C-alpha positions in Angstrom: -41.5 3.6 -98.0 -41.6 7.6 -98.3 -42.7 7.3 -101.7 -45.6 5.0 -100.6 -46.5 7.6 -98.2 -46.5 10.4 -100.7 -48.6 8.5 -102.9 -51.3 7.8 -100.2 -51.3 11.4 -99.4 -51.6 12.5 -103.0 -54.9 10.3 -103.4 -56.7 12.4 -101.1 -58.7 15.2 -102.1 -57.0 18.7 -101.9 -59.4 20.2 -99.4 -59.8 17.2 -97.2 -58.4 16.9 -93.8 -57.1 13.7 -92.4 -54.4 12.7 -89.9 -50.8 12.7 -91.0 -49.9 9.7 -88.8 -52.8 7.5 -90.5 -50.7 6.0 -93.4 -47.9 5.0 -90.7 -50.6 2.7 -89.3 -52.0 1.8 -92.6 -48.5 0.4 -93.7 -48.8 -2.5 -91.4 -52.6 -2.8 -90.9 -54.6 -1.7 -94.0 -57.3 -3.9 -95.4 -56.9 -6.9 -92.8 -58.6 -7.7 -89.5 -56.6 -6.8 -86.5 -57.0 -9.2 -84.0 -57.2 -8.1 -80.3 -54.2 -9.6 -78.2 -56.5 -10.1 -75.2 -58.8 -13.3 -74.4 -62.4 -11.6 -73.7 -63.7 -15.2 -72.8 -61.0 -15.3 -70.2 -61.8 -12.2 -68.9 -65.4 -13.1 -68.6 -65.2 -16.3 -67.0 -62.4 -15.8 -64.4 -63.6 -12.1 -63.8 -67.2 -11.6 -64.4 -68.6 -15.2 -63.9 -66.2 -16.4 -61.2 -65.1 -13.6 -59.0 -67.8 -11.8 -56.9 -66.2 -8.7 -56.8 -65.7 -8.1 -60.4 -69.2 -9.3 -61.0 -70.6 -6.9 -58.5 -68.4 -4.0 -59.7 -69.5 -4.8 -63.4 -73.3 -5.0 -62.4 -73.1 -1.9 -60.1 -71.7 0.4 -62.7 -73.7 -0.9 -65.7 -76.9 -1.0 -63.9 -76.5 2.5 -62.6 -75.2 3.9 -66.0 -78.2 2.2 -68.0 -80.7 3.9 -65.7 -79.5 7.4 -65.9 -82.0 9.2 -68.3 -80.6 11.2 -71.0 -81.4 14.6 -72.3 -81.4 15.6 -75.9 -80.5 19.2 -77.2 -80.3 20.7 -80.4 -77.9 23.5 -80.0 -78.8 24.9 -76.5 -82.6 24.1 -77.1 -83.6 20.9 -75.1 -86.0 18.6 -77.2 -87.7 16.2 -74.7 -89.5 14.3 -77.6 -86.3 14.0 -79.9 -86.4 10.7 -82.1 -82.8 9.8 -81.1 -84.1 9.5 -77.4 -87.0 7.4 -78.7 -84.7 5.3 -80.6 -82.3 4.8 -77.5 -85.4 4.0 -75.4 -86.8 1.2 -77.6 -83.7 0.3 -79.6 -85.1 -3.0 -81.0 -88.0 -5.5 -80.7 -86.2 -7.8 -78.2 -84.8 -5.3 -75.6 -86.0 -2.2 -73.8 -83.9 0.8 -73.5 -82.3 -0.2 -70.1 -81.5 -3.8 -71.0 -79.7 -2.5 -74.0 -77.6 -0.1 -72.3 -77.0 -2.4 -69.5 -75.5 -4.8 -71.9 -73.8 -2.0 -73.8 -71.9 -0.9 -70.5 -71.5 -4.5 -69.3 -69.3 -5.2 -72.6 -67.4 -2.0 -72.2 -66.4 -2.5 -68.7 -65.4 -6.4 -69.1 -63.9 -6.0 -72.8 -62.9 -2.5 -72.6 -64.7 -2.3 -76.2 -68.6 -2.2 -77.2 -70.2 -2.2 -80.4 -73.5 -1.0 -81.5 -75.1 -2.0 -85.0 -77.6 0.4 -86.5 -80.3 -1.0 -88.8 -81.2 1.8 -91.3 -84.2 2.3 -93.0 -83.8 5.3 -95.4 -81.9 8.1 -93.9 -82.6 7.3 -90.2 -81.6 4.2 -88.2 -84.7 2.2 -86.9 -83.0 -0.4 -84.6 -80.0 -0.6 -82.3 -78.3 -3.7 -81.5 -75.5 -4.4 -78.9 -72.9 -6.9 -80.4 -70.4 -9.3 -78.5 -67.1 -7.8 -78.4 -65.2 -11.0 -79.1 -67.0 -11.6 -82.3 -65.9 -8.4 -83.9 -62.7 -7.4 -85.3 -61.4 -4.2 -86.7 -60.4 -3.5 -90.4 -58.3 -0.6 -90.8 -58.6 1.4 -94.1 -56.0 3.1 -96.3 -55.9 5.9 -93.7 -55.1 3.6 -90.9 -58.5 4.2 -89.1 -61.4 1.7 -89.3 -63.2 1.5 -92.7 -65.2 -1.7 -91.9 -65.9 -4.3 -89.1 -65.9 -8.1 -89.3 -68.5 -10.0 -87.2 -67.7 -13.6 -87.2 -70.0 -16.3 -85.6 -69.3 -20.0 -86.4 -67.3 -19.5 -89.1 -69.4 -17.1 -91.1 -68.4 -13.5 -91.2 -70.4 -10.4 -92.0 -68.3 -7.2 -93.0 -70.0 -4.0 -92.0 -68.4 -1.1 -94.1 -68.4 2.2 -92.5 -69.4 4.1 -95.8 -72.4 2.0 -96.6 -74.8 4.8 -95.2 -75.1 8.1 -93.9 -75.0 6.8 -90.3 -72.1 4.2 -90.2 -73.7 0.6 -89.3 -71.2 0.3 -86.6 -70.4 2.6 -83.4 -67.4 1.5 -81.7 -67.0 2.5 -78.0 -63.6 2.2 -76.3 -62.0 2.8 -72.7 -58.6 4.5 -73.1 -55.6 2.3 -74.1 -52.1 3.9 -74.2 -50.6 1.5 -76.7 -53.4 0.3 -78.9 -54.6 2.0 -81.9 -57.9 0.2 -82.1 -58.9 -1.4 -78.8 -59.7 -0.4 -75.4 -58.5 -1.5 -72.3 -60.7 -3.5 -69.7 -60.6 -2.6 -66.0 -60.2 -6.1 -65.6 -56.6 -6.2 -67.2 -54.9 -4.1 -64.7 -56.7 -6.0 -61.8 -55.6 -9.5 -63.3 -52.9 -10.0 -60.7 -55.3 -9.1 -57.8 -58.2 -11.0 -59.6 -55.8 -14.2 -59.8 -55.0 -13.8 -56.0 -58.5 -13.4 -55.0 -59.5 -16.5 -56.8 -56.9 -18.4 -55.6 -57.6 -17.5 -52.0 -61.3 -18.6 -52.5 -60.0 -21.9 -54.1 -57.7 -22.3 -51.2 -60.4 -22.1 -48.5 -62.7 -24.3 -50.5 -60.0 -26.9 -50.7 -59.4 -26.4 -46.8 -63.3 -26.9 -46.3 -63.4 -30.3 -48.4 -60.5 -31.5 -46.1 -62.5 -31.4 -42.9 -62.1 -27.7 -42.8 -58.7 -28.1 -40.9 -55.0 -28.1 -41.9 -53.9 -31.4 -43.4 -51.7 -33.7 -41.0 -49.5 -36.6 -41.5 -50.1 -40.5 -40.6 -46.7 -41.8 -39.6 -46.0 -45.5 -39.8 -43.6 -46.9 -37.0 -43.5 -50.6 -37.6 -41.3 -52.9 -35.6 -37.7 -52.8 -36.7 -38.3 -50.1 -39.0 -40.4 -51.9 -41.2 -42.3 -49.7 -43.6 -45.9 -50.4 -45.2 -46.1 -52.1 -48.6 -47.5 -50.5 -51.5 -50.9 -52.3 -51.2 -51.1 -51.4 -47.5 -50.3 -47.7 -48.6 -53.1 -47.6 -51.2 -55.6 -49.1 -49.1 -54.7 -46.5 -46.1 -54.8 -43.5 -48.5 -58.3 -44.6 -50.2 -59.7 -45.1 -46.6 -58.8 -41.6 -45.4 -60.2 -40.1 -48.6 -63.3 -41.9 -48.5 -64.1 -41.8 -44.5 -62.4 -38.6 -43.2 -62.1 -36.0 -46.1 -65.0 -33.5 -46.9 -67.3 -31.2 -44.8 -69.8 -34.0 -43.8 -67.0 -36.0 -42.3 -65.7 -33.1 -40.1 -64.9 -34.4 -36.4 -65.3 -38.2 -37.0 -62.7 -39.9 -34.9 -59.7 -41.5 -36.6 -59.3 -45.2 -35.7 -55.7 -46.3 -36.0 -54.1 -49.5 -36.2 -50.8 -50.7 -34.4 -47.9 -48.7 -35.4 -49.8 -45.8 -36.9 -49.5 -42.4 -35.4 -51.5 -39.3 -36.4 -49.3 -35.9 -36.6 -51.5 -32.8 -37.0 -49.9 -30.0 -39.1 -50.6 -26.3 -38.3 -50.9 -23.3 -40.6 -47.8 -21.1 -41.0 -48.4 -17.6 -40.6 -47.7 -17.2 -44.3 -50.7 -19.2 -45.0 -52.7 -17.5 -42.4 -52.0 -14.3 -44.7 -54.4 -15.8 -47.2 -57.2 -13.9 -45.6 -55.5 -10.7 -45.5 -54.4 -11.0 -49.1 -57.8 -12.0 -50.3 -59.2 -8.6 -48.7 -56.4 -6.5 -50.3 -56.9 -8.1 -53.7 -60.7 -7.1 -53.5 -59.9 -3.6 -52.7 -57.4 -3.4 -55.8 -60.3 -4.9 -58.0 -62.5 -2.2 -56.6 -59.7 0.4 -57.2 -59.5 -0.7 -61.0 -63.1 -0.2 -61.7 -63.6 2.9 -59.4 -66.0 1.5 -57.1 -65.6 2.4 -53.5 -65.0 -0.6 -51.5 -67.7 0.1 -49.1 -70.3 -0.4 -51.7 -69.1 -3.8 -52.0 -69.5 -4.9 -48.6 -65.9 -4.8 -47.7 -64.5 -4.0 -44.2 -64.7 -0.5 -43.4 -66.4 2.4 -41.6 -70.0 1.3 -42.2 -71.9 4.1 -41.4 -74.7 5.9 -43.0 -72.8 9.0 -43.6 -69.8 7.2 -45.2 -72.2 5.0 -47.3 -73.9 8.1 -48.7 -70.5 9.8 -49.5 -69.5 6.6 -51.1 -72.3 6.4 -53.4 -72.0 10.0 -54.5 -68.3 9.2 -55.5 -69.5 6.2 -57.6 -71.6 8.4 -59.3 -69.4 11.3 -59.8 -66.1 9.9 -60.4 -67.3 6.6 -62.3 -71.0 6.4 -63.4 -71.5 10.0 -64.9 -68.2 10.2 -66.6 -69.0 7.0 -68.4 -72.3 7.9 -69.3 -71.5 11.2 -70.7 -68.7 10.1 -73.0 -71.1 7.2 -74.2 -73.8 9.6 -74.8 -71.4 12.0 -76.7 -70.3 9.3 -78.7 -73.9 8.3 -79.8 -74.9 11.8 -80.4 -71.9 12.1 -82.8 -72.8 8.9 -84.4 -76.3 9.5 -84.9 -75.9 13.2 -85.8 -75.8 12.8 -89.4 -79.3 11.4 -89.4 -81.0 13.4 -86.8 -79.0 16.8 -87.4 -75.5 17.8 -86.9 -76.2 19.9 -83.5 -77.5 17.0 -81.7 -76.0 16.4 -78.4 -77.2 14.0 -75.7 -76.3 14.5 -72.0 -77.0 12.7 -68.8 -80.1 14.2 -66.9 -78.6 14.8 -63.5 -81.5 16.1 -61.9 -83.1 12.7 -62.2 -80.2 10.8 -60.3 -81.4 10.1 -56.8 -78.1 9.7 -55.4 -77.2 13.5 -56.2 -80.4 14.8 -54.8 -78.5 16.2 -51.6 -76.0 18.0 -54.0 -78.9 19.5 -56.2 -80.9 20.6 -53.0 -77.7 22.4 -51.6 -77.1 24.0 -54.8 -80.8 25.4 -55.3 -80.7 26.7 -51.5 -77.4 28.8 -52.3 -78.9 29.9 -55.5 -82.2 31.0 -53.9 -80.3 33.0 -51.4 -78.1 34.7 -54.1 -80.1 38.1 -54.3 -77.4 39.5 -56.9 -78.7 37.0 -59.6 -81.9 37.3 -61.7 -84.2 34.4 -62.6 -82.7 33.9 -65.9 -79.3 33.8 -64.3 -80.3 31.2 -61.6 -81.8 29.1 -64.4 -78.7 29.1 -66.3 -76.7 28.0 -63.3 -78.6 24.8 -62.8 -78.6 24.1 -66.4 -82.3 25.1 -67.4 -81.3 28.0 -69.7 -83.2 31.2 -69.9 -87.0 31.6 -70.3 -88.3 31.5 -73.8 -89.7 35.1 -73.4 -86.2 36.4 -72.4 -88.0 39.0 -70.3 -86.0 40.2 -67.1 -88.3 40.3 -64.0 -89.6 43.4 -63.0 
């Protein structure tokens, strides 16, 4: 094994830098697709499609992140009309910039992975497409890191080699995963137990409603001499109960009993009554995994205007802005070879309405700071010095 590792290192150019742990990964994974151990379809159906808390968390974060405008800089200079911004704003003929980014962030939150395909025309990419994570597979190279991506639809596979163009055809965005070399960890996964509890509680309440919105009871037959119902009588009685007394439309209908039959209602136990409390706790745990304040999801809490404003700022500061910033940084690094290596993309926080109070407070404090000159105040709010560079008289 050590000879093999030495041969791998020997093939690299003497002046080329690469990770020393890459060959260890390559021993097991080089040249073949690494299948994700998680079921993206199950996470999507049980989480995003069927659970209102997960659905709202994903929508809340993805929509906010998608509508956060970006600022392009070359070095320290802001470039409002940069072609990279134009590409992100009009990524392809079928989608606008907000719809494209919403899909991208939605994939990232549900799957922990998001993929962007660049369609190149010459040196610069002309179109961007968000690809479904469940169809993409990583193909590690000789150095242990992805050298290609396989995209499979209906049995047909397209391979995107990462050395085909100056800008690699695939950008792979991931959320941190502590024990996976290639794939990210979805927030739905650590919330899976809470998700199951929340869905089970909803199903339990639905079943309770289907059964006349009351606890089940028992029909007791006390025949003469301890006689019991025949099998035919038992089946007929069961069918009559299901047809005439189950369901919301039959709620409150009186039960007509024949001789020997007695209805014994059954009440809910304290453990069963805890379903309501358990559902609320599960909803808060799901919100915690996504980084969404429970107040914004309509969960029980101190529903005052001041608390709502603070919760909204917490969502932006702790969840949305970090997500946008790290994604924008990955986009800039990916597109950099085509548009210039000094390209950087950052969220335009001045355009975020939820942070207007913070911005106003900052400007008020800077305005009162007479020990700073105008250029220093401009730098403090991220605008940079004036082009003339002259100090005020």
